[in-house]
C-alpha positions in Angstrom: 12.5 -21.7 -31.0 10.1 -18.2 -30.9 10.9 -16.7 -27.6 6.2 -16.4 -28.1 5.7 -20.3 -28.0 6.0 -19.5 -25.1 2.5 -18.1 -24.4 0.4 -21.0 -23.9 -3.5 -21.3 -23.4 -5.6 -22.6 -21.1 -8.6 -23.6 -23.0 -9.5 -22.5 -25.9 -7.7 -18.8 -26.8 -9.8 -15.7 -25.8 -11.2 -13.6 -28.0 -9.9 -10.2 -25.7 -6.4 -11.8 -25.1 -6.4 -12.5 -29.3 -7.5 -9.2 -29.7 -4.4 -7.7 -28.1 -1.8 -10.1 -29.8 -1.5 -12.7 -26.9 -0.8 -15.7 -28.7 1.4 -17.1 -32.1 -0.2 -17.3 -34.4 0.6 -19.7 -37.5 3.6 -20.0 -38.5 4.6 -17.3 -35.3 3.0 -14.7 -37.0 1.1 -12.0 -35.6 3.4 -12.0 -32.5 2.2 -9.9 -28.8 4.3 -6.7 -28.8 3.5 -7.1 -24.6 4.8 -9.7 -24.6 7.7 -8.8 -26.6 12.0 -10.7 -25.1 10.0 -12.0 -22.0 11.2 -15.5 -21.7 8.8 -16.0 -19.2 6.0 -18.8 -19.6 2.8 -16.6 -19.9 -0.5 -19.0 -19.7 -3.9 -18.4 -20.2 -7.6 -19.6 -18.9 -10.0 -19.5 -20.3 -12.7 -19.9 -17.6 -15.6 -19.3 -19.4 -15.4 -21.7 -21.8 -13.5 -24.2 -20.9 -14.9 -28.6 -20.1 -15.5 -29.0 -16.4 -12.7 -31.5 -16.3 -10.3 -28.6 -17.6 -11.7 -26.9 -14.2 -11.0 -29.8 -11.9 -8.8 -28.5 -9.3 -5.6 -30.8 -10.2 -5.8 -29.9 -13.7 -6.4 -26.1 -13.0 -2.9 -26.4 -10.0 -0.7 -28.9 -13.5 -1.5 -26.1 -16.2 -0.8 -23.4 -13.4 2.5 -24.9 -12.5 4.3 -24.6 -15.5 3.2 -21.6 -15.9 5.5 -18.4 -14.2 1.9 -16.0 -14.9 -1.5 -17.2 -15.8 -4.4 -14.5 -17.0 -8.0 -15.6 -16.3 -10.6 -14.3 -18.1 -14.0 -15.1 -17.3 -16.0 -13.8 -20.7 -19.1 -14.2 -19.6 -20.2 -15.0 -16.0 -18.5 -17.0 -12.8 -21.1 -18.9 -12.1 -21.6 -22.4 -13.8 -24.1 -24.6 -13.3 -22.9 -27.2 -15.1 -18.9 -28.1 -13.5 -18.7 -29.2 -10.2 -16.8 -27.2 -8.0 -17.7 -23.7 -7.8 -16.2 -20.0 -7.8 -15.2 -19.9 -4.9 -13.1 -22.8 -4.5 -11.1 -22.2 -7.5 -10.7 -18.2 -7.1 -9.1 -20.0 -3.2 -7.2 -21.9 -4.9 -6.2 -19.9 -8.1 -5.1 -17.5 -5.7 -2.3 -19.7 -4.1 -1.1 -19.3 -8.0 0.6 -15.8 -9.4 -2.6 -16.4 -11.5 -4.0 -12.4 -12.3 -8.5 -12.1 -13.7 -9.6 -10.8 -16.1 -14.0 -10.5 -15.3 -16.8 -8.7 -17.5 -18.8 -10.0 -15.1 -19.4 -8.6 -10.9 -19.1 -9.8 -7.7 -18.5 -7.7 -4.6 -17.6 -10.7 -2.4 -14.9 -12.2 -4.5 -13.2 -9.4 -6.7 -12.9 -5.9 -7.6 -10.2 -3.9 -10.4 -6.7 -4.3 -8.1 -2.9 -4.9 -8.9 -4.6 -8.4 -9.7 -8.2 -8.0 -11.2 -9.6 -6.4 -14.6 -13.0 -5.6 -13.7 -15.3 -4.2 -16.4 -18.8 -5.3 -18.1 -18.8 -7.0 -20.6 -20.5 -4.7 -23.1 -16.9 -2.7 -23.4 -15.1 -5.4 -24.7 -17.6 -5.0 -28.1 -18.2 -2.2 -30.2 -21.9 -2.1 -31.1 -22.7 -0.9 -34.7 -24.4 3.0 -34.1 -26.4 5.3 -36.4 -26.2 9.7 -36.1 -29.5 9.9 -35.2 -30.2 12.3 -32.3 -32.2 10.3 -29.8 -32.2 13.1 -27.3 -35.3 15.0 -28.3 -38.9 15.2 -28.1 -39.7 14.3 -31.5 -43.5 12.1 -32.3 -43.5 8.6 -32.7 -45.7 5.4 -32.9 -44.0 3.5 -30.1 -43.7 4.6 -26.6 -41.9 2.0 -26.0 -40.0 -0.6 -28.0 -40.1 -4.5 -26.9 -37.0 -6.6 -28.8 -37.1 -9.8 -27.0 -35.0 -12.5 -27.9 -33.7 -16.2 -26.9 -36.7 -17.9 -25.0 -36.7 -17.1 -21.3 -39.0 -17.9 -19.1 -38.8 -13.9 -17.9 -38.9 -12.6 -21.3 -42.2 -14.6 -22.3 -43.7 -13.3 -19.3 -42.9 -9.9 -20.4 -44.1 -10.6 -23.5 -46.8 -11.9 -22.6 -47.7 -8.7 -19.7 -46.8 -6.1 -22.8 -47.8 -8.1 -26.6 -51.2 -6.3 -26.4 -50.3 -2.8 -25.4 -51.1 -0.8 -28.9 -48.4 1.8 -27.4 -45.5 -0.6 -27.8 -43.0 -2.5 -30.6 -42.9 -6.5 -29.6 -40.8 -9.0 -31.1 -40.0 -12.3 -29.1 -38.5 -14.3 -32.4 -36.9 -16.4 -30.1 -39.7 -17.9 -29.0 -41.4 -20.8 -30.9 -45.0 -19.9 -30.9 -44.3 -15.5 -30.4 -42.3 -14.8 -32.9 -45.2 -15.6 -35.3 -47.5 -13.0 -33.9 -44.3 -10.4 -34.1 -43.9 -7.0 -35.3 -42.2 -6.5 -37.7 -43.0 -3.9 -40.1 -39.8 -1.6 -38.1 -37.7 -4.0 -39.3 -35.6 -4.3 -42.1 -36.6 -7.8 -45.0 -32.2 -8.6 -43.8 -33.2 -9.1 -40.0 -36.5 -10.4 -40.1 -35.5 -13.4 -42.4 -32.3 -13.5 -40.6 -34.2 -14.1 -37.4 -37.5 -15.1 -38.2 -36.2 -18.0 -40.4 -34.4 -19.4 -37.4 -36.2 -22.9 -36.7 -35.8 -22.1 -32.5 -38.2 -24.5 -31.6 -35.0 -26.8 -32.4 -31.8 -24.1 -31.0 -31.1 -21.2 -30.1 -32.4 -18.0 -30.7 -28.9 -17.1 -32.9 -28.0 -13.2 -33.3 -24.1 -13.0 -32.2 -22.4 -15.3 -34.7 -23.4 -13.9 -37.7 -20.7 -10.7 -38.7 -20.5 -8.8 -41.2 -23.2 -11.1 -43.6 -25.4 -8.1 -44.8 -24.2 -5.9 -47.1 -26.5 -2.7 -45.6 -23.9 -2.6 -43.3 -20.6 -1.5 -43.0 -17.5 -3.5 -41.5 -17.4 -6.4 -38.9 -19.8 -6.3 -36.7 -22.0 -9.0 -34.8 -25.2 -9.0 -35.3 -27.0 -8.3 -31.9 -24.2 -5.3 -31.9 -26.6 -3.4 -34.5 -28.9 -0.8 -33.6 -32.2 -1.2 -34.6 -31.6 2.4 -36.5 -35.8 1.7 -38.6 -37.4 0.5 -34.6 -35.4 2.8 -32.6 -36.9 5.7 -35.5 -41.0 5.3 -33.8 -40.1 4.1 -30.8 -39.5 6.8 -27.4 -38.1 4.5 -25.3 -36.0 0.4 -24.7 -37.8 -2.0 -22.7 -34.3 -4.3 -21.8 -34.3 -7.8 -20.6 -31.1 -8.5 -20.2 -29.3 -12.4 -19.9 -29.5 -13.0 -16.2 -31.0 -12.5 -13.6 -27.9 -14.2 -11.2 -28.4 -12.3 -7.6 -25.0 -12.8 -6.6 -23.5 -11.7 -9.9 -23.8 -9.0 -11.8 -23.9 -9.6 -16.2 -24.7 -6.6 -18.8 -24.8 -7.2 -22.0 -25.4 -4.4 -25.2 -28.6 -5.2 -24.7 -28.0 -2.4 -22.3 -25.2 -0.7 -24.2 -27.4 0.1 -26.8 -30.2 2.8 -25.2 -26.8 4.3 -22.8 -25.3 4.5 -26.3 -27.9 6.6 -28.3 -29.0 8.7 -24.9 -32.0 6.4 -24.5 -34.6 6.2 -22.0 -35.1 2.9 -21.1 -36.3 1.2 -18.6 -35.2 -2.4 -17.7 -35.7 -6.3 -16.3 -32.4 -8.3 -15.2 -30.0 -9.1 -11.9 -31.8 -6.8 -8.5 -29.6 -3.9 -8.0 -28.1 -3.2 -11.5 -28.2 0.3 -11.3 -25.9 0.4 -8.4 -23.6 -1.8 -10.5 -23.4 0.6 -13.1 -23.1 3.4 -10.6 -19.9 2.0 -9.6 -18.7 2.8 -13.7 -19.3 6.6 -13.5 -23.1 6.2 -14.9 -26.1 8.1 -13.7 -29.8 6.9 -13.7 -31.5 10.2 -11.0 -33.8 11.1 -13.6 -34.8 7.4 -14.6 -37.2 7.0 -11.7 -35.5 2.8 -11.1 -36.7 2.2 -8.1 -37.8 -1.3 -9.4 -34.7 -2.2 -9.6 -33.6 -2.4 -5.9 -36.1 -4.9 -5.5 -34.8 -8.4 -4.8 -37.8 -10.2 -5.3 -37.8 -11.4 -8.8 -41.5 -11.5 -9.2 -42.1 -8.2 -7.6 -39.5 -6.7 -8.9 -41.8 -7.8 -12.6 -44.5 -6.3 -11.2 -43.7 -3.4 -10.0 -41.6 -3.0 -13.9 -44.4 -3.9 -15.5 -46.4 -1.4 -13.6 -44.2 1.4 -14.3 -44.3 0.6 -17.6 -47.6 1.0 -17.8 -48.0 4.0 -15.9 -45.4 5.8 -18.7 -47.1 4.4 -21.9 -50.3 6.8 -20.7 -48.1 10.0 -19.2 -46.3 12.5 -20.3 -43.4 12.0 -22.9 -41.9 14.5 -23.6 -41.9 14.9 -19.6 -39.7 12.1 -19.8 -37.5 13.3 -22.0 -36.7 16.8 -20.9 -36.5 15.3 -17.4 -34.3 12.9 -18.3 -31.9 14.6 -20.6 -29.2 15.6 -18.1 -28.8 12.4 -17.6 -28.8 10.2 -20.9 -26.9 13.2 -22.4 -24.1 11.6 -19.2 -24.5 7.9 -19.5 -23.6 8.2 -23.7 -20.5 10.3 -23.0 -20.0 7.6 -20.0 -20.3 4.8 -22.5 -18.5 6.0 -25.2 -15.2 6.7 -22.6 -15.8 3.7 -21.3 -15.4 1.6 -24.7 -12.7 4.4 -25.2 -10.8 3.4 -22.6 -11.2 -0.3 -22.3 -8.2 -1.6 -24.8 -5.3 0.2 -23.5 -6.5 -0.4 -20.2 -6.2 -3.8 -20.6 -2.9 -3.9 -22.7 -1.6 -1.8 -19.1 -2.9 -4.2 -16.5 -1.0 -7.5 -18.6 2.4 -5.4 -19.6 3.0 -3.9 -15.7 1.3 -7.8 -14.4 4.1 -9.2 -17.1 6.7 -7.1 -15.9 5.7 -7.4 -12.5 6.7 -10.3 -12.8 10.0 -10.2 -14.6 11.6 -8.0 -11.8 
């Protein structure tokens, strides 16, 4: 029997571990280099996608007891309102076993990066398809902002209603059953419009993710949401980012924020309070972005401050914002590339060290 068959998953296989060759495949092919020659029973828990029954405490204990070492991967947030046991209870239980954590959100009261915790922003593990255009220097464009809203969420609807009539803002909301019909389309390619506009969002959530490599005009396989909107960027100066999560006890930052970071663009954002402080922990610098609204704890007040800031930028000297924020934007672009370049090697080293520590 192949030694690699001792690598077992609890819940669906985790994408980030599969990409490292963590699991056995059909007839033992593509076996993990990380676990070469180990006789340990190595388990992984797919926390985000696990069924609630699998997150029952007795079931978790039974699985952990069957393994020599376990890696828990939380592909998104640790906050799961659909299940009975809060993360704090599950974490306290798992800490009694030989469990290592791979996290893509930040909950400061629960974990920080150390020998048992590998913690990185969610956006580092999925590549963006980036154009070669330079966004550093000012040049005349048709719009001050773009506001590309995806799935229907209350905070996105509030932003949409506030900016939809502003002639300085290119606005789309294809995930909303009513507002998609009034969305701007002229800066998007026909392929993009057909994919987003024609989805039955009155019945299901807008799919901007699980559509890999479907358009021949895009090289390679990229999730639809991870393709930088070249046409929109070419005629808009700045981005209005509306993140997925507004959790106050956990930061979760996606490709929505990664795109302007990767492209060196100035942006404003609505997400969990103190997202700036969270990103600064990973080396980013927003000193010249003027994001004072970000630290406002109350969601309504933070939204009002953001919308006021957007209104102000729309009537300000856009070229001055380019010049003022240029050094920050260049630095953040570099920092984004560094984080992404180091991610897979860092994760592989984390897993290898944990396995070697158990082997003694």
